[in-house]
N, C-alpha and C positions, 0 to 999 in steps of 0.2 A: 454712612449709608444713606442714599437718596431715596426717599419714599414719598410718593404722591398718589394717594388712593382716594376712594370714595369715602364718604362719611359712614361710620359703622352703624349698623342696624342690628336690632335684637333679633336673633334667629327665631323663625316661626315654622311650624309644621304645615301651615297653609300654603306657603310658597317656599321654593328652594332658596337656600342662602345665597346672598350676593357673592359672586366669585370675581376674582381679579387675576389677570395674567401677569406673572412675575418672571423676571429674568435674573439669573445669578451668575456672577463671575467668581469662580472658586479657584484658589491657588492649588496647584497639583499636590503639594504636600499636605494641604488641609482638607482635601476632598474626602478622604476616607472617614475622618472623624466628623466632618460636617454632615455627611449623609447618614452617619450613625445617629447623630443627634436628631436629624429630621425623621429618621425611621422611628425613633422613640416617641416623637411628638405625634406623627401620623396625621398631619394637616396639609400636606402638599402633594399634589399629583403631578408627576413629571411627564412632560411631553417628549416623545421620541423624536429627536432631531436627526436621527440617522436611519430613517425608514428605508432609504434606497441602498443602504450598506448591508452586505451579507453578514449574517450572524457570526461567521468564522473569520471575518475581516475586521472586526471591531477591536478597540484598543485593549480591552481587558478580558479577552476571550481566554487567555492562558490562565488567568486567575480564577475564572469560572470553572475551567477544566480541573484545576487543582482542588477547588471546593467540591466538585462532583466526585472526584476520586476519594476525598476524605469522607464525603457522605456515604459512598459505597462501603468504605471500611467500617463506618459506624453502623450501617445496616448489617454487616457481617457480625460485628460485635453483638448487636441486638438479637440476631438469630441464635447465637450461641447462648446468650442469657436466657432466651425463651426456652431453648432445649433443656437447659439445666434448672429451669423453674425459678430463676433469680429475677426479682423485680428491680428495675433501676431506681435509684433514690431520686425523689422529687427535687426540683430546683427551687431553692428558697429565693425570695426577692433580694435578700442581702447578697447572696452569692452571685446573682446575675448582675447586680449593680457593680460589684467589685470587678467582675469579669469584663464588663463594658468599659472600664477605665484602663484596661491593659493596652499596651502598645501593639502595633501590627506584627511585631516579632513573635507574639503569642501564637499566631497561626502557623508560622514556620516551625516553631517548637512542637506544636500539636501534630503537624504533618510528620515530622521525624519520629515523634512518639508513637503515632498510629502505625507507621511503617514497621517499627520495631515490635510493637505489640501484636500486629497482625502476623508477623513472621513467627513470633513465639507461640501464638495460639494455634496457628496452622501446624507448626511442628509438634506441639503437644497433641493436637487432634490426630495427626498422622501416626504418632507413636501409640496412642490409645487404640486407634483402629487396627494397627498391626498386632498389638498385644491382644486385643479382643478377638481378632481373626485367629490368631494362634491358639488362644484358649478354647474357642469354639471348635477348632479342629481337634484339639486334644480331647475335648468332651465327646465329640463324635467317635474318635478312636477308642475311647474308653467304653462307650456303648457297643462298639463293634467287638471289642475283645470279650465283653461280658456275654453278649448274645451269641456270637459265633462259637464260643466255648461250650455253650449249652447245646448247640447243634452236635458238636463232636462227642460230648458226653452221652447224649441220647443215642447217637449212632453206636458208640462203643458198647453201651448197655444192651442194645438190641442184638449186636453181634455175639456178645458173650452168652446171651441166653439161647440164641439159635444154634450156634456152632461151636461154642466152647472157645478154645484158644485158636489162634490162626494156624497153628501146626496141624490141627485136625482137619483142615480143609483139603480135599483131594478131588481131582478130576473136575467133573461138571458142576460140583457144588460151589466152585469159585464164582460161577456166573451169578448165583443167587446171593452172594455175600453183599453186605451193606456197602454202599459207595462212600460213606462218610467216615470209614475207619482210618485213623491217622496213619496206621502202618501201611495202608495201601497207597497213600498219597506220596508220589515221588519214590516208591519202592523200586528195588532193582531185581527182584526175584523173577524167575522165568514165567511164572503164572500170574504175577500181579499186573494190574492195569494202571498205567501212568496217567493220573488225573491231576489237572490243575484247578485252581479255584480263585475267584475274585470276591473280595468282601468290601462292603461300603455301606453308605447310607443314602437313601432316596426319599424324596418328599412322599408322604402318605397318599396325597391326592393323585400322584402320578404312578402309584404302585401297580395298579391293574394294567395300565397301558404299557408300563415298562416290562412287566412279566410277559404280556402277549407279544410285544415286539421281539424280545429276546428268544422266545420260544419259536416264533416264525422265522427269524433270521437264521437260527441254528437248526431249523427243522426238527426240533424236539431233542437234539443231542446234547441236552444239558439237564442238570438237576439243580433246582432252585429251592431255597428255604428263606422265609421272611419272619421277622419278629418286630412287633411295634414297640417304639420307645414310649414309655408311659407319659412323659411330660413333653410339651413343645420345647424345642431347643432353637437357639439362634443360628441361622444359616450363616456360615462364614462369608459367603459372597453377597447375599442379599441383605444381611444384617437385620433380619426380621425373624420373629419367632414363627417357626413352622413345625407342624406335626410330621415326624419322619419315622421311617422303618429301616431296620438293619436287614441287609440281604447278603446271601452267599450263593454264588453260582459255581457249580462244578462242571468242568468241561474236559474235553480231550482234544489236544491239537492246538498248534499255534494260530492257525487260521481262524478258529472259533474264538480264540482269545482276543484277537484283533477286532473281530466284530463286536464282541461284548464291550470292549474298551470304547469303541466309537459310540455305541448305544448309550453307555454311561455318560460320556461327554455331552451327548445330545440332550439327555434328560436332566442334566445338571446333578447327576449322582456323584457324590464324593467317594473315591476309592481309597482304602487304607490297607496296609500290610497286616497279615496275620501269621504269627509264628507256627511252624509245623510241630514243634515238640512242646510237651507240657512245661518243661523247665524254662524254655524261652518265653513261653506265654506268661508264666508267673513273673519272670524278670521284667518283661515289657510292661506288665500291669503295674508293678511297683514304680517303674520309671515314669509311667504316665500319671500316676497319682501324685508323685512328688513334683513333676513338672506342672501339673494343674494347680497345686497349692502355691508354687512359686509364682506362677503367672497371676494368680488371683491377688496375691500380696502386692505385686508390682503394679497391677492395674488399679488397685485401691489407692496406692500412694500417688500414682499419676493423676487419678481423678481428683484426689484431694488438692494436689498442686494446681490442677486446672481450675477447680472451683475457687480456690483462693485468688487466683489471678483474675477470674471473672468477677469476683466480688469487688476487687479493686476497680475494675472497669465500671461496674454498676454504680459505684459511688459517684462517678463523674460523667456517666454516659449522657444523661439528659442535659447536663451543662455543656458538654462538648457539642452535642447535637444542636442545641440552641445557638451556640456561637457559630458553628459552621453554617447553619441556615441563614443566620444574619449576614455573615460574610458573603455568601453567595448572592443574597438579595442586594447587598451594597454594590457589588461589582456589576450585577445585572442592571442596576439603576445607573451606574456611572457609564455604562455602554450606550446609554441614550443621550449622552452629552456630546457636544462638539469640543474638540481639543485644539486650542490655539497654540501652535508650536512656538511661535515667536514670543508670545507673552507668558508661555508656560502656565496656562490656566485653562480650566474647563468652563464651558459656557452651557448653562442649563436653563430651560424654560419649563413653566408648569402653572398649575392653577391652585389657588388656595382661597378659602373663605376670607372675606374682608375683615371679619371679626378676629381672625387668627393671624393677622399680619404681625402684631407685636410678638406673639409666641414664636413665629417663624424666625423673626430677627434675633430673638433671644437664643434660639437654638443655633443660629449661625455664629453668634458670638462665642457660645460655649464650644462649638467645633473648632473655631480658630484658636481659642485658648488651649484646648486639649492638644492640638497639633503643634503648638509653638510657632505657627507661621507669623511672619512679620507683617504681611499685607492682609487686611481683613477682607472678608467676602463682601462683594458689592451686590446690593439688593435694589432692584428697580421694578416699578409697576409699569407695564407697557400696555398699549392699546392695540387691540386686534379685532378683526371681524369674525374670527372663529366663534362657533357656538360654545359657550361655557358648559361645563358638566353640571348635572343636577345633584344637589346634596341636601338631604333632610336628616337632621339629627334625631335619632330615635333612641329609645331605651328598650328594655326587655319586654315592656308592656306594649308599646306602639309598633315594635319591629314587625310582629306577625301581620298586623293590618297593613303596614306599608308594603310588605312582601306580597300581599294579595293584590295590591294595586300594581306593583312593579312586574308581577307575572304577566299582566296584560301589556305593559309597555312602560318604559321610564318616562316620567314627565318631562316635557320640554322645559328649558331653563326659565324659571320664574312663572311657570304655568301653575294655575290653581291646583292644589293637591287634593284629590278626593279621599286621601287617607284618613283625615279626622272624621269625615262623615261616615266612612266605612266602619269606624270603631262603634258607632251607634247603629247604623242601618243594617249592617251585615248580620250581627246576632239577632236583630229584631225580625228581619225577613226570614231567617232560618227558623226562628221560634214560631212564626205564623204557621209554617208548614209542620213543625214538630211539636206544637203546643200540647203539653201534657205535664201535670205537676209531678207525677211519679217518674216519668222518663227524664224530665228536667232535673229532678233531684239526683238520679243516678249519674247523669252526665256531670252535674255540679260536684258531686263527691269525688268522681274520678279526676276532674280538673283540679280540685283542691288538693288531692294527694300529690299530683304532679307539681303543683305550685309549692306546697310545703316541703317537698323532697327535691326541690330543683337543684340544690347544691350537690347533694349526693348523686342524683341522676346525671347531672352535668359532667361529673368526673367518671361516669361509668360508660362502658361500651354497650349501647343499646341496639336492638335489632331495628330494622328499617321502620316497621309499623309503629313501635313505641317511640322511636326517635321523631317521627312526624308529629305524633300526638304531644310529645314533650315540647317541641318547637312552637306548637300552637296552643300551649296550655292556657294562656290568658284568653285567647279567643274561645276556647272550649268552655272556660269558666263563664264568660259573658253569654255564650250560647245557652248554657244550662240555666243560668238565672233568667234569661229572657224566655226560655221554654216554660219555666215555672210560672212566670207572669202571664204568658198567653194561655197556658193550661188553666190558670185560675180564672181567666176571662171565659174560656170555653167550659169551665167547671168539669174538668176531666182529670181524674187521677187513676191511671191505668184503665182508662175508659169508664171508670165508675164516678158518678156525680156525688158530690158531698154537699149536704144541706147545712150551710153555716148560718144563714140569716132567716131561716123559715121560708115557707112557700108563699108565693103571691098568687097562685092559682089553686083552685080546689075542684076536684072532680065531683059531679053530682051523682048520687047513688042511682043506679039503673040507667044511666046515660053515659055516652061516650064523649060528652063535652065537659069542659072545665069552666069555672066561673072566676073572673078576675076579682081579686079582693081589694082593689083600689090602693094597693101599696106596690111600690117599685122595689125590685130586688136590688140591694145596695151595690153589689159588685158582681159582674159576670153574668152568666146565663142561669136562669132559674132552673133548678134541678127537676122541676115538674115536667120539662120538655123531654127528659130522658125516658125512653121506652114507649113514647106515644107514636101514633101513626104519622103525625106531622113533624116528628123530630128531624127527619132527614131533609124535608123541604125547608123547615125553618133554619137549620144550621147551614144548608146550602146557600140560602138567600143571605144570611148574615156574613158568611165567610167570603162569598163572591163580592159583595158590596165592599167589604173591608179591603179585599185585594185591589179592587179598582181604585178606592180612595188612596191607599198607600202608594200604588203605582203612579197615579197621576201626580200626587204631591212630590214624589221623588223625581219624576221627569221635569216638573216645573222648577224644582231646585237646581237640576242640571242645566236648564236653560238660563236661570239667573246667574249661575257660575260662569256661563259663557259670556254674559255681559260684563262680569268682573274681569275676565281675561281681556276682553276688548278694551275696557277702560285702562287696564294696566299697561297693555301694549300700545295704547293710544291709537287704536284703529277705530276711527269714528264710523267708517262705512260698515264695519262688522256690527257695531252697536245699533245704528239706525236702520240698516237694511237686512240685518239677520236676526239680532236679538228681538227687536220691537215686533216685526211681523210674526216671528216664531211664537213669542209670548201671546200675541193676539190670537193666533190660530189655535194654540193648545188650550188657552183659557176659554175661547168662544165655544168650543165643543166639549172637551173633556173636563175642563174646570167647571163649566156649567153643569155637567153630569154629576160631579161630586157635590155641588151645592144642592142639586135636586135630590140626591140620595139622602143627604143630611136633613133636608126639609121634609122629605117623606117620613123619615124616622120621628121627626119632632111633632108631626100632626097627629091628633087623635081622630082617626078616621071613623070610629064608631060615633063620636059626638057629632061629626059632620054628616053621618048617615050616608057614607059613600064608600064604595069599594076602592081600596088603594090602587092607583093606576100602575100599569106596566111601564117601567122606565125604558125598556127596549123599544116598545111600540112608540112611545113618546119621542125618543131620539130619532127613530126612522121617519116618523111623520114630520119631524122638524125640518127635514130636507125634501121629502117627497111631496108633502102638502103644507107648505109654510104659511099659506093664507088662512088656514082654519085648523081647528083642533077639536077632537072629540070630547064630549063632556066628561066621559069617564077618565080621560087622560089629563084633564086640567087640574093643576095643583094650586095655582094662585091667579088672581085677576091681572089682566094685562100680559098674560103669558105669550100670546101670539106676537105681540109687538116686540117683546124682549127677544124671543127666539128668532124673529126675522132679522132684527138688528145684528144678532150674533152670527147668523148665517152669512149676511152681507160682509161683516168684518172678516170672517174666516175666508171667504172667497177673495176679498181684496188683498188679504195678506199674502196670498200665493204669488201674484205678479210683483208685489212689493219685495218679496225675497228673490225673485228671479231676474228682473230686468235692471233696476237702478244701479246696482253695484258694478256690473261689467261696463256699462256705458260711462259711469263716472270715472272708473279706472282708465278707460280709453281717453276721456277728455283730459284727465290729469297727466297722462303720458304725453299727449300732444302738446299740452302747455309746457311741460318740462323741456321738451325738445325745442320748442320755439324760444324759450328763455335761455337755453344752453348755447350761448354764443361762442364759448371757448372751445367747443368740440370735445368736451370730456366724454369718456366712454360711459355708456348706460346700457343696462340689460334690455334686450329687445322685448317688446310687449306683443304677445300673441292674443288678439281679441277673441278669435274663435276658440282657442283653448280655454280662456277664462270663462267664456259664455257656456261652453259645454260643461265645465266643472261646476258652474253655478246651477245649471239645469239639473245635473245629477244630484247636487247637494239639496236642492229644493224638493225634488221628487223623493229622495231618500227621507227627508225630514217629514214631509206630508204623509207618506205611506208608513213611515216608521212610527208616527204618533198613533196610528190605528193599530199596527201590528204589535207595537210595544205594550200598548194598553191591554191587548188581548193576551200578550205574553205574561203579564202579571197575574192572569187568572190561574197560572200554575200554583200560586200560593193557595188558592182555594182547592185546587184539585189534589195537591199533595197533602194538605191538611185533612181533607175528606178521607183520602186513602189511609193516612196514618190512624185516624180515629176509628175507621171501620175495621182495619186490621186488628187494632187493639181490642175492639169490642168482640170480634169473631174469636180471637184467641181466648179471651176471658169466658165468653158464653159457652163455647164448644169444648173447653177443657175443664175449667174450674167449676163453672155453674152446673154443668151436667154431672160432675162427680159429687158436688155438695148436695144434690138432690137425691142421690142414691141412698137407700136404706139397707145397709148390709153390715154384718159383724166385722167385715174387713174394711169398713169405711175409712178408718185411719190410714191404712196402707194405701188405699186408693187415692186418698187426698194427698199423701206424701208424694206418690208417683206423679199424680197430675200436677202438683205444684212444681215438682222438679222439671217436668216437661214444659210447663208454661213459662218457668223462669228461663230455661235455655232458649226457647223460641223468642221470648221477649228480648233477651240479650242479642241473640244472633240476627233476628230479622228486624226488630224495631230499633234497637240501640246501635247496631252497626250498619246494616244495609239501608234502613230508612234515614238514619242520620247522614250517611254518606250521600244519599240521593238528595236530601234537602240541602246539604252543603254545596253540592254541585249546581243545583238550581239557583241558590242564592248567589253563587259566584257568577253565573251567567247573567242574572238580573243586574248585577253591578257592572259587569264588563260591557254588556251590550245595551241594555235599556237605559242605564244611568250615565255611564261615562261617555257614550257616544254623542251626548248633547254638548259636551264642552271639552273633552279630554283628547288631546292630540297623541300623546304617548310616543313621540318620536325623538326623545332626547337620549343622552347617554349619561351613565351613572358616574358619579365622582368616585374615583378609585385611588385614594392617596397611598403613598408609600408608607406602610405602617408595619412594624414588627408584629403587632398583635394579629393582624390579618395574615401575615406570612406564616407565623407559627400555628395559627388556627387552621389554615389550609392543610398543613402537614399533619 
């Protein structure tokens, strides 16, 4: 095997792995086993060489159809297992390994076995359905015989009490005799009325409508009786449990009988025969009970046989399913290859990481040995101008952060990956908005539960919300820990400050002022600020400045990463005429603002006997009145000269971003055309398009620095909203109840605590955390990644059994 590739490099999460384009010449007989080995390895992404060929005209379309048919039968088997409540046996690693070593004839044997098994199961199901339908009909007939017999017995009892024996009835008294007397039905005497009747069963919910329709259709020339069946019974046609009632309708005339029959068919009422004589009734009742007992025994034996057959299927179902899905993936991959008829070999191309070349070659050798082919697979590294795919090796911890980046766009090949920075910055930006020790501990405990139970939860079917939390469990864990850290800085635990290190301020009796005790609070905000009139103003000032500092630092890091991309891609123009002026611009204005904020914090303004200056006014005056500065806005000596220099640098950086790069590109293009004597084709250069693109890029960056810095103030706004909501919930629910003096204080406290807990979970832990998560996501996608991240690459999707089975 000829191999000529680049020097191997250690994989890194900062840049995608180095990829090489490879070409394979595989013998037709060895193709199946070779692709099988590569699928187990999962380090080679195949390129479709038949993009212009219809899917139904490819070489292995019949094999895929066969696998689809086998997959359909497996789904049928799985549905039957689910109906019977039988769980398929899990596939052990040893069983899969042995199955992987089988020959291709295994699939043919499986196909024949599936056909026979499907036929047996369908036949068994058909017999059970027929037997069950017959039994349900017999059960309904039994209820009809029982209920209708009661109708006749009641009628006979009423007749005997009213008129004695039938021989005593004379003349007009026959008109008043009961209609339900058995002797009158079908009698042949001159004064008897010939009545017919229909018995059956109808759904209870349709009973009233059924009665009304029969009454109107016959114009009241019927007599109906109903009796409810105590327990729901299985309908023979619907095969579902339905509450039903037995009915009997007496009528006179064949025309009315036809109407009633049609109405019964319309309402789905099942009609059953009823014997006219008592002896026939008793005989039929005995036959029905005997038939019901026989059917029950036969059904039980049939179900036992069916379950035994399904248990044998369950023992191998997962293994069969895995094998069939693998076979389908193999033939789907082979359809992407070119088939050389003369040489009887398949030609494949794909991408693989350079560090995995040895593993791929080893898999090719194993495939050749398994197939017994005489000619080994030829492996070549080829050169191409196609853009390689992007591949980052991740684990269960880094995967969720890489998914956050990939949701915006897949990194361009070898572009600097913001994923490692996201591991740190995303939870921290979230925590700035969500900072609270108590809320952070609740989130950390929830994330720890997901982490500790990840094996059990990973094998379970989770609902959508829990599944999302499970996938991001490590991100939730870091978010919770960061929220605890920021909450400790804010000194807020469910909005309550905790005095760990003593107070550094002390209020004077009789005054609203506090005296500084010449000691600095070791960590976080002094709890003395809580509850004071200036608390909101102080916390607003602190959080707003922290938001600006964090935002500017993150944007500067993004600009620095653009320089690393320019160096990596060897684009000098991007480095000198994009990175350098961009860095000068952002540092001259916003970097200077960060330095001034920190300087203002470090100065003891009481010792200088000066009111702290307004940084907003100072920044505005830096551009509107650069030659002078107000005394109250001055922080250090020589401030005017420094600010004028920074303003000049900021203004000069704009044309440096705008003009040099397009004109230099134009000059380079003209030089290449002049030196291109052999007439080689070269891509046309459109100067106007390049200039317009550079203008847009420059305006976007200049205005983006301002808007993005303002956008980071959302950290301050959401942090303030979170703290105020937490304070309001505590003060208006718990504090108000704790101040109550009542014999039922304990009950009130329990109720108030329950309400406060539910609101805390629902509003602060769910709604507020989701809001902070989305804002942190936007800050990473828009304010940070747009400084350097192109995100126009395509992901490395290797042929891997692990991914094929995971998708299923």
